[in-house]
Structure formats: C-alpha cells, structure tokens
C-alpha positions, 0 to 999 in steps of 0.5 A: 513530469515524473510520476509516483514518488519521484520526490520533488524534494529529493528524499532518498528512498531505501529498501526496507523490510517490514515485519507484519507481526507488528501490525493488525490486519484490517477488517473491512466493511461487509460490502463487496468493496471499501472506499479508500483515499490514497494519501501516499504511494511508495512504488515497488522497485524490487522484483519478488523472489522465491522467499522475498516479497516486495510490495507497493505500499499505499498509505490510505484513509478508509473513507468510511471510518477515517482509519489510516490503512497500510495497503501492501500490493505484492509483486505488482506495478503501481496502476496509473490511477495510484502513481501520484499522491493526488488524493485519489479515491479508489476501492479495495475489492474484497475479492482481491484481499489476500488471506495467505500473506508473508511474514515480512515484505520489502518496500521502497520508502524514505530512510526515516519511514516507519509504520506505527506499531499496531497500525492496520494493514491489508494485502490487496490490489487497488481498483479505480472507480473509473469505468 
C-alpha cells in the first residue's frame, strides 16, 4: 500500500502558495516539547529554491489544549512516523521551532484546501515518541 496522502479517493493535489501573514504564530507550552496528534499529512513534492520555500504540511491537534495547529516543515522529507494519517501522537521539540520564517510557503494540497484566517501555525520538524 502506498503512504502519505496517496489519496485512496484520488483527490487531486496541487501546488498552493500560503501567505503566513494571514495566520497567528502558535505559542507552545513552557516545557521542552509539546505533544501533538497528527490529523492529516500533506507531503512536500517540490524542491526548495533560493527564495521559494516548500514545506510538508501537518494538520495537528495540540494534545494539551485541543487547538488545531498547522505545522510547516520546510524543505524536508516526511518522516516515517508521519507518512500516514494514522492518528499518530508525536512531539514538537521546542529547540526545532524556527524563528526566522518565510512570508510565504508552497504546499501540496487539494485544490479546495484552505487554512482558516487567524489559524495557529508553527515552523518545525516533528519528533517521534518512539526510542
């Protein structure tokens, strides 16, 4: 079986530009990590270039406060534990949160996909709880 958003229902994915200024940067708890649950994974399929940033997009739920969180993972590959929408609980290591972020990012999502205004986002990689 194929992984990620191979879309068993054959939804066509398209390259979309997301303007970060439409959203609010998430502020996570005081600890060194924040537990999140992956709801949906949209793998990056475009290489990053000098001024064009592509990202994996993870739609997640912050386990602590149940907020929806849009996690952008720049220029990387989707880790094995995030390839399926298997309701995985992972963490954001606060040391991995990027503070210097682009104004816009390219994601690979369904044509009708949109992130609601004022949604919370963060630029970070995800870390598995498995050792």
